[in-house]
C-alpha positions in Angstrom: 0.0 0.0 0.0 2.9 2.4 0.7 4.3 1.8 -2.7 0.9 2.5 -4.1 0.8 5.8 -2.3 4.4 6.7 -3.3 4.1 5.8 -7.0 0.6 4.8 -8.0 -1.3 7.9 -6.7 1.1 10.5 -8.3 0.8 8.7 -11.7 -3.0 8.6 -11.3 -3.1 12.3 -10.5 -0.9 13.3 -13.4 -2.9 11.1 -15.9 -6.2 12.5 -14.6 -5.0 16.1 -14.7 -4.2 15.9 -18.4 -6.9 13.5 -19.4 -9.7 15.9 -20.5 -7.4 17.5 -23.1 -7.0 14.1 -24.8 -10.7 13.3 -25.0 -13.7 14.4 -27.2 -16.8 15.9 -25.6 -18.5 12.5 -25.1 -15.6 10.9 -23.3 -15.1 14.1 -21.3 -18.7 13.7 -20.0 -17.9 10.0 -19.1 -14.7 11.1 -17.3 -16.6 13.6 -15.3 -19.2 11.0 -14.3 -16.3 8.7 -13.4 -15.0 11.3 -11.0 -18.4 11.9 -9.5 -19.2 8.2 -9.0 -15.8 7.7 -7.5 -16.6 10.3 -4.8 -20.0 8.7 -4.1 -18.5 5.2 -4.0 -15.8 6.4 -1.6 -18.5 7.9 0.6 -20.3 4.5 0.5 -17.1 2.8 1.5 -17.1 4.7 4.8 -20.4 3.0 5.8 -20.1 -0.3 4.0 -16.4 -1.0 3.9 -14.9 0.8 6.8 -17.8 0.3 9.2 -19.4 -2.9 7.9 -22.9 -1.6 7.8 -25.1 -2.7 4.9 -26.3 0.6 3.5 -28.0 0.4 0.1 -29.5 3.9 0.0 -26.4 6.1 -0.8 -28.2 7.6 -3.8 -30.5 9.2 -1.3 -27.7 11.5 0.1 -26.3 12.0 -3.4 -29.7 13.2 -4.5 -30.3 15.4 -1.4 -27.0 17.2 -2.2 -27.9 17.6 -5.9 -31.5 18.8 -5.2 -30.2 21.3 -2.6 -27.9 22.9 -5.2 -30.6 22.8 -7.8 -33.3 24.4 -5.6 -31.0 27.1 -4.2 -29.8 28.0 -7.7 -33.1 27.8 -9.6 -35.5 29.0 -7.0 -33.3 31.5 -5.0 -30.6 32.5 -7.4 -27.6 31.3 -5.4 -24.4 30.7 -7.4 -23.5 27.1 -7.7 -20.4 27.3 -5.6 -22.3 29.1 -2.8 -24.6 26.1 -2.5 -21.8 23.8 -1.5 -21.9 24.3 2.3 -25.6 23.5 2.5 -25.3 20.7 -0.1 -22.8 19.1 2.4 -24.6 20.1 5.7 -28.2 19.1 4.8 -27.4 15.5 3.7 -25.1 15.2 6.8 -28.0 16.3 9.0 -30.3 13.8 7.3 -27.7 11.2 7.8 -27.7 11.7 11.5 -31.6 11.9 11.6 -32.1 8.8 9.6 -29.2 6.8 11.1 -30.3 7.5 14.7 -33.2 5.1 14.8 -31.7 2.4 12.7 -28.0 1.9 13.6 -28.9 -0.8 16.0 -30.1 -2.9 13.0 -27.6 -5.3 11.4 -27.2 -7.1 8.1 -30.1 -7.4 5.8 -32.5 -5.6 8.3 -30.4 -2.4 7.9 -30.1 -3.1 4.1 -33.9 -3.2 3.6 -34.4 -0.1 5.8 -32.0 2.0 3.8 -33.6 0.8 0.5 -36.9 2.0 1.9 -35.4 5.5 2.7 -34.1 5.7 -0.9 -37.5 4.8 -2.3 -39.3 7.4 -0.1 -36.9 10.1 -1.2 -37.6 9.4 -4.9 -41.3 9.4 -4.3 -41.1 12.7 -2.4 -39.2 14.6 -5.2 -41.5 13.0 -7.8 -44.5 14.4 -6.0 -43.0 17.9 -6.1 -42.6 18.5 -2.4 -43.5 22.1 -1.5 -43.7 22.9 -5.2 -39.9 23.2 -5.5 -38.6 19.8 -6.6 -40.0 19.9 -10.1 -41.9 16.7 -9.9 -41.1 13.8 -12.3 -39.4 16.2 -14.7 -37.0 17.5 -12.1 -35.3 20.9 -12.2 -33.7 22.2 -15.4 -31.8 25.2 -16.6 -29.3 25.7 -13.7 -26.7 28.3 -14.1 -23.2 27.5 -15.4 -20.3 27.3 -13.0 -18.7 30.6 -12.2 -15.7 31.6 -10.1 -15.3 35.2 -8.9 -17.8 36.3 -11.5 -16.0 34.5 -14.4 -18.3 32.1 -16.2 -16.7 28.6 -16.7 -18.8 27.2 -19.5 -16.7 24.4 -20.8 -16.8 20.7 -19.9 -13.2 20.9 -19.0 -13.9 23.4 -16.3 -16.6 21.1 -14.8 -14.1 18.2 -15.1 -11.5 20.1 -13.0 -14.2 21.0 -10.5 -15.0 17.3 -10.2 -11.3 16.4 -10.0 -10.8 18.9 -7.1 -13.7 17.3 -5.2 -12.2 13.8 -5.7 -8.8 15.1 -4.5 -10.5 16.5 -1.4 -12.4 13.2 -0.8 -9.1 11.2 -1.1 -7.5 13.5 1.4 -10.4 12.9 3.8 -10.2 9.1 3.3 -6.4 9.2 3.8 -6.7 11.1 7.1 -9.7 8.9 8.2 -7.6 5.7 7.9 -5.0 6.8 10.4 -7.3 8.7 12.8 -9.0 7.5 16.0 -12.4 7.5 14.4 -11.0 5.4 11.5 -9.6 2.8 13.8 -12.8 2.7 15.8 -14.8 2.1 12.6 -12.4 -0.7 11.7 -12.8 -2.4 15.1 -16.6 -1.9 14.7 -16.6 -3.7 11.4 -14.5 -6.6 12.6 -16.4 -7.3 15.9 -19.0 -4.9 17.4 -19.1 -6.7 20.7 -15.3 -6.6 21.1 -15.3 -3.0 20.1 -17.8 -2.2 22.8 -15.9 -4.2 25.3 -12.8 -1.9 24.9 -14.9 1.3 25.4 -15.9 2.3 21.9 -19.3 3.9 21.7 -20.5 2.0 18.6 -23.7 4.0 18.3 -21.9 7.3 18.1 -19.4 6.1 15.6 -22.1 4.5 13.4 -23.9 7.8 13.3 -20.6 9.6 12.6 -20.0 7.2 9.6 -23.4 7.9 8.2 -23.1 11.7 8.6 -19.6 11.9 7.0 -20.6 9.6 4.2 -23.8 11.6 3.5 -21.9 14.9 3.5 -19.4 13.7 0.9 -22.1 12.2 -1.2 -24.0 15.5 -1.0 -20.9 17.3 -2.3 -20.8 14.9 -5.2 -24.4 15.8 -5.9 -23.5 19.4 -6.4 -20.9 18.4 -9.0 -23.6 16.2 -10.7 -26.1 19.1 -10.8 -23.3 21.3 -12.2 -22.4 18.8 -14.9 -25.9 18.4 -16.3 -27.4 21.8 -15.3 -30.4 19.7 -14.2 -31.6 17.1 -11.7 -34.3 14.5 -12.0 -35.6 11.7 -9.7 -34.5 8.8 -11.8 -30.9 9.8 -11.4 -31.0 8.9 -7.7 -33.2 5.8 -7.6 -32.6 2.5 -5.9 -30.7 1.1 -8.9 -28.1 3.9 -8.4 -27.6 2.8 -4.8 -27.2 -0.8 -6.0 -24.4 0.4 -8.4 -22.5 2.2 -5.6 -23.0 -0.8 -3.3 -21.6 -3.1 -6.0 -18.7 -0.9 -6.7 -17.4 -1.2 -3.1 -18.0 -5.0 -3.0 -16.3 -5.6 -6.3 -13.5 -3.2 -5.7 -12.6 -4.6 -2.3 -13.2 -1.6 0.0 -9.9 0.1 -0.5 -9.3 3.4 -2.2 -7.6 1.9 -5.3 -10.2 -0.9 -5.3 -13.1 1.6 -5.3 -11.5 3.5 -8.2 -11.0 0.3 -10.1 -14.6 -0.7 -9.2 -16.0 2.5 -10.7 -14.0 1.9 -13.9 -15.3 -1.7 -14.1 -18.9 -1.0 -13.2 -19.3 2.3 -15.1 -16.6 3.0 -17.7 -16.4 -0.5 -19.2 -20.1 -0.6 -20.1 -19.6 2.8 -21.7 -16.7 1.4 -23.8 -18.9 -1.4 -25.0 -22.0 0.8 -25.5 -22.1 0.0 -29.2 -23.0 -3.6 -28.4 -26.3 -2.3 -26.9 -27.9 -4.7 -24.4 -25.2 -7.4 -24.9 -22.7 -5.2 -23.1 -24.6 -5.8 -19.8 -24.9 -9.5 -20.5 -21.1 -9.8 -20.9 -20.5 -7.4 -18.0 -22.7 -9.4 -15.7 -20.6 -12.6 -16.4 -17.4 -10.6 -15.9 -18.7 -9.4 -12.5 -19.6 -12.9 -11.5 -16.2 -14.2 -12.5 -14.5 -11.4 -10.5 -16.4 -12.4 -7.4 -15.5 -16.1 -7.8 -11.8 -15.4 -8.5 -11.5 -12.5 -6.1 -14.1 -13.0 -3.4 -12.6 -10.2 -1.2 -12.7 -7.8 -4.1 -10.3 -6.8 -6.8 -8.1 -4.8 -4.4 -8.9 -5.9 -0.8 -8.5 -3.4 2.0 -5.8 -3.9 4.6 -5.6 -2.4 8.0 -2.2 -2.4 9.6 0.2 -5.4 9.8 0.8 -8.0 12.5 4.3 -7.4 14.0 6.7 -10.0 13.0 7.7 -10.9 16.6 4.0 -11.9 17.3 3.9 -14.4 14.5 5.1 -17.8 15.7 6.3 -20.3 13.2 4.5 -23.6 13.5 7.1 -26.3 13.3 4.9 -29.1 14.6 5.3 -32.3 12.6 8.5 -31.1 10.9 
């Protein structure tokens, strides 16, 4: 992992920094969506991978962030960048409110509950809550991205906005891994009872994981709304949550694994788009093969290393 941080990440950053200038407009749009989905998948990893909680409603927080930006811009005239604080805060608050009553649930019970929350959110925005969500058609005609009064109209500008958000998310993930909350979440994932026995308040850390995850997903929602200058309910439905859940599982719940998972689950189908529905048929078998050959994911997460002096060689029967 250290070699990856030393060599792999710099190469990745350099490639991604120059990538939009090598692509046409269609693939620039795909690259922007790759960056956005990477941010949402990393936020999903905080709850699913780092904490071991089966959350399949991440598109809910993604959508809250996107709709917050769209409503503030379309209804109240806020600049897109000015909506970012509330697009982070409001999903985070909802993460706390929704997680509070359900964090005691485990496994498939939590899974089903989060699916229900996601479905409720889609129904709420489809029914035009308060007359501001636009109903089934959503909200269109958002302003373009601007910085200090300068309009940034190109896709390249949106790409670098998304790239900056990804870099911020990677920085948060890096600091989380080595922090006290990060270690607590790891212990929680491995064994909740053992974590409680050493004094970890598992309820507080579960709610913290949901709030942090929701805030990051909400920020990604702002970038999504900026990219398309619109939001609509179908972009945040249950199937989107399934996609983010699958990315973390297939990737292996590590940062490189999640990035690879987004490429496999989103970019590869776009590459084979010309094969129409057959691309999903082939892709489905490829995903099954990946899970059989790599049951812990393409790039499994590791947390620390057992000191060599604690590992005893077993010479019995030698």
